[in-house]
C-alpha positions, -999 to 999 in steps of 0.1 A, spaced: -141 -354 131 -146 -347 169 -124 -323 189 -107 -352 207 -99 -370 174 -84 -339 160 -63 -334 192 -50 -370 190 -40 -365 154 -22 -334 163 -3 -351 191 5 -380 168 20 -357 142 46 -345 168 59 -380 173 96 -385 162 87 -412 138 60 -390 123 84 -360 119 110 -381 101 83 -394 77 72 -359 70 108 -347 64 114 -376 40 81 -368 23 90 -331 19 124 -340 4 107 -361 -22 80 -335 -29 104 -305 -30 123 -319 -60 94 -311 -84 89 -275 -73 126 -268 -74 127 -281 -109 97 -261 -120 112 -230 -102 144 -234 -122 125 -237 -155 104 -207 -146 134 -186 -137 151 -195 -169 120 -185 -189 116 -152 -169 154 -144 -175 150 -150 -213 119 -130 -215 136 -102 -196 165 -101 -220 141 -102 -250 121 -73 -235 152 -52 -229 164 -58 -264 130 -49 -279 128 -18 -256 162 -7 -268 155 -12 -304 121 5 -303 135 34 -284 163 38 -311 136 38 -338 115 63 -318 144 87 -314 156 86 -350 132 113 -360 145 138 -335 182 130 -345 172 133 -382 157 168 -376 187 179 -356 211 168 -384 190 186 -409 190 218 -388 228 215 -383 233 211 -421 211 242 -428 230 262 -402 263 253 -418 251 261 -451 238 296 -439 273 303 -423 289 292 -455 267 316 -476 274 344 -452 311 339 -455 308 337 -493 291 370 -493 318 384 -471 345 370 -495 327 386 -524 325 420 -508 361 418 -497 374 411 -532 358 443 -547 386 460 -564 375 495 -554 372 486 -518 407 471 -517 421 501 -537 407 526 -513 420 508 -483 455 506 -497 453 544 -503 442 547 -467 408 560 -478 387 540 -454 356 562 -456 353 557 -493 360 521 -490 330 516 -465 308 540 -487 313 515 -515 297 489 -494 266 510 -484 242 490 -504 249 458 -485 226 462 -455 198 472 -479 202 441 -501 212 417 -473 188 425 -443 203 397 -422 235 418 -420 229 443 -393 261 462 -394 295 459 -412 329 476 -405 365 475 -417 394 470 -392 431 471 -399 454 441 -394 458 452 -357 421 450 -351 414 487 -349 380 497 -363 387 522 -392 352 526 -407 317 513 -400 284 512 -416 259 524 -402 283 547 -384 282 547 -346 296 576 -326 329 568 -309 333 535 -327 361 545 -353 396 542 -338 385 516 -311 408 485 -310 388 453 -311 417 428 -310 401 413 -279 370 402 -298 367 365 -307 362 373 -344 396 388 -345 414 361 -325 396 334 -345 404 349 -379 441 355 -369 443 319 -356 428 303 -387 438 329 -414 405 324 -433 368 336 -429 357 329 -394 323 328 -376 326 342 -341 309 333 -309 280 353 -296 288 386 -278 273 419 -268 284 448 -288 304 475 -270 288 505 -288 253 517 -280 228 502 -284 244 472 -269 230 444 -290 236 406 -288 253 396 -321 278 374 -338 303 383 -366 319 368 -397 354 381 -403 367 380 -438 403 390 -449 409 418 -474 443 410 -491 465 427 -518 471 410 -552 502 396 -538 482 380 -508 492 404 -481 465 413 -454 455 450 -456 422 448 -437 395 427 -422 359 430 -433 335 422 -404 299 413 -411 278 416 -378 245 398 -376 220 407 -349 205 377 -331 170 389 -335 174 392 -372 158 370 -398 190 348 -399 173 322 -378 139 323 -394 144 290 -410 142 272 -378 104 278 -378 103 252 -405 119 226 -382 93 205 -363 108 191 -331 74 176 -322 46 187 -298 58 211 -270 93 207 -284 118 234 -292 151 242 -308 181 262 -297 214 270 -313 246 274 -293 280 289 -302 315 274 -296 314 282 -260 280 267 -254 261 301 -252 226 304 -266 224 323 -299 189 313 -306 160 296 -286 126 290 -304 109 291 -270 125 322 -256 134 357 -268 171 364 -277 171 398 -259 187 404 -225 217 385 -211 233 357 -231 224 324 -215 253 300 -208 244 263 -211 280 250 -212 274 233 -179 247 210 -192 256 174 -202 240 178 -236 259 210 -246 291 196 -230 290 167 -253 282 191 -282 313 212 -274 334 180 -275 324 173 -311 299 146 -302 265 142 -317 236 120 -309 203 117 -289 195 108 -253 168 111 -227 175 132 -196 158 156 -172 155 191 -186 169 215 -159 146 243 -170 112 223 -169 122 193 -147 106 170 -172 121 139 -187 131 151 -222 145 139 -255 177 158 -265 191 154 -301 223 174 -307 246 179 -337 275 201 -346 273 227 -374 309 219 -388 333 234 -395 322 265 -375 320 250 -340 284 259 -334 257 233 -326 220 226 -328 199 210 -299 163 197 -305 144 189 -273 109 175 -267 92 161 -235 91 124 -237 53 124 -227 45 141 -260 67 120 -283 45 101 -306 73 77 -313 78 69 -275 40 66 -270 40 40 -298 70 23 -282 52 21 -249 21 8 -265 41 -20 -281 58 -28 -249 26 -29 -230 13 -54 -256 45 -74 -251 40 -75 -214 4 -86 -217 15 -114 -240 43 -124 -214 16 -123 -187 -7 -145 -206 22 -169 -214 32 -169 -178 -2 -176 -166 -6 -204 -191 27 -219 -182 21 -216 -144 -14 -232 -148 1 -261 -168 30 -265 -143 4 -264 -114 -18 -289 -130 11 -313 -137 24 -308 -101 -11 -315 -88 -14 -347 -107 18 -359 -95 13 -350 -59 -23 -363 -58 -11 -396 -68 16 -396 -42 -5 -381 -15 -33 -406 -21 -8 -434 -13 6 -418 16 -29 -409 31 -39 -444 29 -10 -455 50 -12 -425 75 -50 -428 79 -48 -464 87 -22 -458 114 -40 -428 128 -74 -445 129 -61 -472 150 -44 -447 174 -76 -426 176 -96 -457 186 -69 -464 213 -69 -428 225 -107 -426 225 -109 -456 247 -84 -441 271 -102 -408 272 -136 -425 279 -120 -445 307 -104 -414 321 -138 -396 320 -155 -426 338 -129 -426 365 -132 -387 369 -170 -391 373 -166 -419 398 -141 -400 417 -164 -369 417 -193 -388 431 -170 -406 456 -156 -373 469 -191 -357 471 -203 -388 490 -172 -386 513 -178 -350 519 -216 -352 526 -211 -378 554 -191 -354 577 -215 -325 568 -245 -344 576 -229 -354 610 -220 -317 617 -256 -307 609 -271 -335 629 -251 -331 660 -256 -294 660 -293 -299 658 -292 -324 686 -274 -299 708 -299 -272 701 -329 -295 708 -316 -313 738 -294 -287 756 -309 -255 745 -318 -245 781 -282 -250 791 -266 -229 763 -263 -192 764 -272 -169 735 -235 -171 720 -236 -209 721 -270 -211 703 -257 -186 677 -225 -207 671 -245 -239 666 -269 -221 642 -238 -209 622 -223 -244 622 -257 -258 608 -259 -230 582 -223 -234 570 -226 -273 568 -260 -268 548 -243 -242 524 -213 -265 519 -238 -293 510 -255 -270 484 -222 -259 471 -212 -296 464 -245 -303 448 -240 -272 425 -205 -283 416 -217 -317 407 -244 -302 386 -218 -279 368 -197 -310 361 -227 -329 348 -237 -300 325 -202 -299 310 -201 -337 303 -237 -345 295 -245 -355 260 -271 -332 241 -305 -347 233 -322 -321 211 -360 -322 211 -388 -298 205 -400 -283 238 -424 -257 252 -405 -230 271 -438 -213 281 -451 -244 299 -417 -250 316 -417 -213 329 -453 -219 343 -442 -251 359 -412 -233 376 -433 -204 387 -460 -225 403 -435 -245 422 -420 -213 436 -453 -199 446 -463 -231 463 -431 -230 484 -437 -195 495 -475 -188 495 -469 -157 517 -453 -139 487 -471 -118 462 -455 -118 428 -469 -106 396 -460 -131 369 -460 -124 331 -451 -154 310 -454 -152 272 -473 -180 255 -461 -200 226 -424 -200 232 -413 -232 214 -378 -241 206 -356 -272 199 -330 -280 226 -320 -304 253 -351 -303 277 -332 -314 308 -304 -288 304 -328 -260 294 -349 -268 326 -318 -264 347 -309 -231 330 -345 -216 331 -349 -227 367 -317 -210 377 -328 -178 360 -363 -177 373 -352 -187 409 -326 -158 407 -355 -134 398 -376 -148 427 -347 -145 451 -337 -108 442 -373 -96 443 -376 -109 478 -373 -75 494 -393 -56 466 -428 -45 477 -445 -51 444 -424 -78 428 -429 -86 391 -412 -113 370 -416 -114 332 -405 -144 309 -408 -136 272 -391 -130 238 -380 -103 215 -368 -105 179 -337 -88 164 -323 -93 130 -344 -124 124 -332 -140 157 -354 -149 186 -340 -137 219 -355 -150 252 -354 -132 285 -362 -133 322 -367 -99 337 -374 -88 372 -378 -55 392 -356 -66 421 -323 -56 436 -304 -54 402 -267 -48 402 -239 -24 392 -231 -31 354 -194 -23 360 -192 -58 377 -211 -75 349 -179 -93 336 -178 -113 369 -214 -124 367 -211 -158 348 -179 -169 365 -181 -196 393 -180 -184 429 -185 -147 418 -213 -130 438 -223 -93 434 -244 -93 466 -236 -103 503 -247 -138 512 -264 -124 542 -288 -103 520 -293 -129 493 -281 -165 500 -265 -187 473 -234 -204 462 -224 -183 431 -225 -214 408 -260 -210 392 -252 -185 365 -220 -204 357 -242 -234 351 -265 -214 329 -236 -201 308 -221 -236 303 -257 -248 291 -258 -219 266 -223 -228 253 -233 -264 249 -262 -252 226 -238 -228 208 -258 -200 222 -250 -169 243 -263 -152 275 -259 -116 287 -275 -93 312 -286 -58 316 -293 -43 350 -295 -11 372 -289 -12 409 -321 -11 428 -343 -13 397 -340 -49 386 -322 -71 361 -329 -87 327 -311 -118 316 -311 -125 277 -302 -157 260 -303 -168 224 -294 -199 204 -274 -196 171 -277 -230 156 -310 -244 171 -337 -221 158 -372 -216 173 -397 -243 167 -394 -281 163 -373 -296 135 
């Protein structure tokens, strides 16, 4: 389809009737995409709900292991506390111990318990306190400990509050060495049930009491920590228990644990900054708790979940592609049938309009060409009169004219002749633009020789060294290429007019499998900073007094190259000559 046909179709598409037709057609066409879009949205929504449900269920299954291990650890901890309390009760019910205390013989009472630390290594220390919380005897004995009131300790407050064996919170002992411990307080009562003393079993946090946690497996890179009633760490499998007691009561997991809750969730671990699984359970009825933690990236259950979800997503993607493909095929079939009917109607209408508009364009071009020739004829008449009358004055009245008069007449003649040449060049430029291409094989070397011989015959006084490469064959429009090469060679001839040893070279070079033709000379050259103006009409880089011309020639050459889908460019240096290169993109060298 020609450019003019495309332009006519584009203009016709903007007509009001055409716009209304297109809008109505769009309304009919848009119904199917909207329906398909609604179906696709529904399918995606259902798939999203299913994916979310599967994700939730797989996550619950993956986290069940951590929760089970935490529940087991809490049960073991409760059982350990219960055994410790049972040991305390069995010691507190010894008859001799109770008798010595009733008789205020505290030292003998504690001596009766001397074998306890040896038989039960987890008990680091034990002591006896009266009902007011004052320490009366201890084992092993620490200097300054006896007589100290310990009613401020949690073991005393918890025991008084509950009235039965009590496991205290973690605390730092007041006597040297100041160790981190917890205590189990057990009542010593008379036969009538009256409280006479409190037996306190103190367990050091570094003792073997928590050795059983090594059997718990929280998973790769996981850990276990045990907290007391206030959320302070009694044991951490990943950190030593010495030093200051760590308070985790501000963390969400421990806060939930202190509120009596249990469960499992995924959160950011404040210590490592990683996404971590936390499973937590209370060790009832003592108020302590167990927390299992493991980075999600090492959880085999979550990795299996992610693998299953990826497979599900791949299946969704395949189903989506299949569904979209089927929907697209169905849509294409419906639309192709509809468009085929519409195109038949539209094409018939457009073809008739194209024929009409083409005829109008051809008539306009013919009128424009007739007008151009008419204007040129009308302009040439006055110019010939000016030139003729000026010549008559110079020939018949030369003796009567002074030098200024003669110069004025010469200027009038030169200007009229230059104007005539300019009109001829403009007509040639117009013809080059409108002329139809007739591509034929041609010999560029022979054409260059012909032009060179004509120039040499017109100016036999000039001595120019010509170098014309032989065998330059191409396929192009001979008439237009003649005009182009003639302009380029005549320019080289003109601008070497003031060069002592003038040389003009017409030849080729090859670059990237493309043949590039050139016309080079060693004449006046030009400044490359003005090269962008070179191929525009009426643009001259030299004064007309030095090198006459109209400034149209190179514009004509460029139009001819454009008609052949080619290009032209120049390289020059002022005072050293210029080279004009041209190449054809579509019409390769040699006849076809």
